C-alpha positions in Angstrom: 2.2 -30.5 3.5 4.6 -32.5 5.7 8.1 -32.2 6.9 11.4 -32.5 5.2 12.9 -36.0 4.9 16.4 -35.4 3.5 17.9 -38.6 4.8 15.0 -40.8 3.7 14.6 -39.2 0.3 18.3 -39.2 -0.5 18.6 -42.9 0.2 16.0 -43.9 -2.3 17.2 -45.3 -5.7 15.9 -43.7 -8.9 12.8 -45.3 -10.5 12.5 -45.9 -14.2 9.2 -46.8 -15.8 10.9 -49.5 -17.8 12.8 -50.8 -14.8 12.2 -53.1 -11.9 11.2 -51.9 -8.5 14.2 -51.8 -6.2 12.1 -53.1 -3.3 8.5 -53.8 -2.4 6.0 -51.2 -1.5 5.7 -52.8 1.9 9.4 -52.4 2.5 9.1 -48.7 1.6 6.2 -48.4 4.0 8.1 -50.1 6.8 11.0 -47.6 6.4 8.5 -44.7 6.1 6.9 -45.7 9.3 10.3 -45.6 11.0 11.5 -42.3 9.4 8.4 -40.1 9.0 6.0 -38.4 11.3 2.7 -40.1 12.1 0.3 -38.1 9.8 2.9 -38.1 7.1 3.2 -41.9 7.3 -0.6 -42.1 7.1 -0.5 -40.0 3.9 2.1 -42.3 2.4 0.0 -45.4 3.2 -3.0 -43.7 1.6 -1.0 -43.0 -1.5 0.4 -46.5 -1.7 -2.8 -48.4 -1.1 -5.3 -46.0 -2.5 -7.5 -46.3 0.6 -8.2 -43.8 3.3 -8.8 -40.2 3.2 -6.0 -38.0 1.9 -5.0 -35.1 4.2 -3.1 -33.0 1.8 -4.1 -31.0 -1.3 -1.2 -32.6 -3.1 -2.5 -36.1 -2.7 -6.1 -34.9 -3.3 -4.9 -33.5 -6.7 -3.4 -36.8 -7.6 -6.5 -38.8 -6.6 -8.7 -36.3 -8.6 -6.5 -36.9 -11.7 -6.7 -40.7 -11.2 -10.5 -40.5 -10.8 -10.9 -38.3 -13.9 -8.7 -40.8 -15.9 -10.9 -43.7 -14.8 -14.1 -41.8 -15.5 -12.9 -40.9 -19.0 -11.8 -44.5 -19.6 -15.3 -45.7 -18.6 -16.9 -43.3 -21.1 -14.6 -44.4 -23.9 -15.2 -48.1 -23.1 -18.9 -47.6 -23.1 -18.7 -45.9 -26.5 -16.6 -48.8 -27.9 -19.2 -51.2 -26.8 -22.1 -49.1 -28.2 -23.5 -48.6 -24.7 -24.6 -45.4 -23.1 -21.9 -43.6 -21.3 -22.2 -43.9 -17.5 -23.2 -40.8 -15.6 -19.9 -39.9 -13.9 -20.5 -36.3 -13.4 -18.5 -34.6 -10.7 -18.5 -31.0 -9.7 -14.7 -31.2 -9.5 -14.1 -32.9 -12.9 -12.5 -30.8 -15.5 -11.5 -31.5 -19.0 -7.9 -32.6 -19.5 -6.9 -33.2 -23.1 -3.9 -35.3 -22.1 -6.2 -37.7 -20.3 -8.4 -38.0 -23.3 -5.5 -38.6 -25.7 -4.0 -41.3 -23.4 -7.4 -43.0 -23.1 -7.9 -43.0 -26.8 -4.4 -44.3 -27.5 -4.9 -47.0 -24.9 -8.3 -48.0 -26.5 -6.5 -48.5 -29.8 -3.7 -50.7 -28.3 -3.4 -54.2 -29.6 -3.9 -55.9 -26.2 -5.1 -54.9 -22.7 -1.5 -54.9 -21.3 -0.3 -52.5 -23.9 -3.3 -50.3 -23.2 -2.5 -50.3 -19.5 1.1 -49.3 -20.2 -0.2 -46.3 -22.1 -2.3 -45.3 -19.2 0.5 -45.9 -16.7 2.9 -43.8 -18.8 0.4 -41.0 -18.6 0.2 -41.5 -14.8 4.0 -41.5 -14.6 4.2 -38.3 -16.6 1.6 -36.6 -14.4 3.5 -37.7 -11.3 6.7 -36.2 -12.8 4.9 -32.9 -13.4 3.6 -32.9 -9.8 7.0 -33.7 -8.4 8.7 -30.6 -9.9 10.3 -28.6 -7.1 9.8 -31.3 -4.6 13.1 -33.1 -3.6 13.2 -34.0 0.0 9.7 -33.4 1.2 6.6 -35.5 1.8 5.3 -34.7 -1.7 8.5 -36.3 -3.2 7.8 -39.4 -1.1 4.2 -39.6 -2.1 5.2 -39.5 -5.8 7.9 -42.1 -5.1 5.5 -44.6 -3.5 2.9 -44.2 -6.2 5.5 -44.8 -8.9 6.9 -47.8 -6.9 3.3 -49.2 -6.8 3.1 -49.0 -10.6 6.4 -50.8 -11.0 5.4 -53.5 -8.5 2.2 -54.1 -10.3 4.1 -54.8 -13.5 6.5 -57.1 -11.7 3.5 -59.1 -10.4 2.0 -59.3 -14.0 5.4 -60.6 -15.3 5.4 -63.4 -12.7 4.1 -66.8 -13.8 1.0 -66.5 -11.7 0.4 -62.9 -12.9 0.8 -64.1 -16.5 -1.8 -66.8 -16.0 -4.3 -64.4 -14.5 -3.6 -61.9 -17.3 -4.1 -64.6 -20.0 -7.4 -65.7 -18.4 -8.6 -62.1 -18.3 -7.6 -61.5 -21.9 -9.4 -64.7 -23.0 -12.5 -63.6 -21.2 -12.4 -60.2 -22.9 -12.1 -61.8 -26.3 -15.0 -64.2 -25.6 -17.2 -61.2 -24.5 -16.3 -59.3 -27.7 -17.1 -62.3 -29.8 -20.4 -62.8 -28.0 -21.3 -59.1 -28.8 -20.5 -59.6 -32.5 -22.9 -62.6 -32.9 
């Protein structure tokens, strides 16, 4: 994929799913812009923001996994609401038992945040698998920025404003379920 980034990769602190992000994604991208080649930086921005066209098979594999997970979640949610499953057929979509198990576990979670954590743990696990053998290269940095994005999202949810938005979303979901029951 890209070049080797021994200095940049070795300066990054370890990330833990239960931990706090050591810095913001934007700080990471500022450093990446300074320390990586142009097309590699574009790949990191694509990974961090989920927008743009990935240039590498590595990032394409990640985005395919993410798409498959979202499609499977939509099918499970439709079933839970007694609605027809959406037509999400894709010539590239394959069956992944781990995705289905994670989606089913998330669907049985007591609240939406717990369900999201189940899905994000599955994402984290997939990223760990993809990162095997990648230590100082662009693939390592792609995995790092995606994990950092996950941690940053939970930090925002834990903030007062994030908690207010989450509570409003949860209230709306409960109201919608109650309306379906009656």
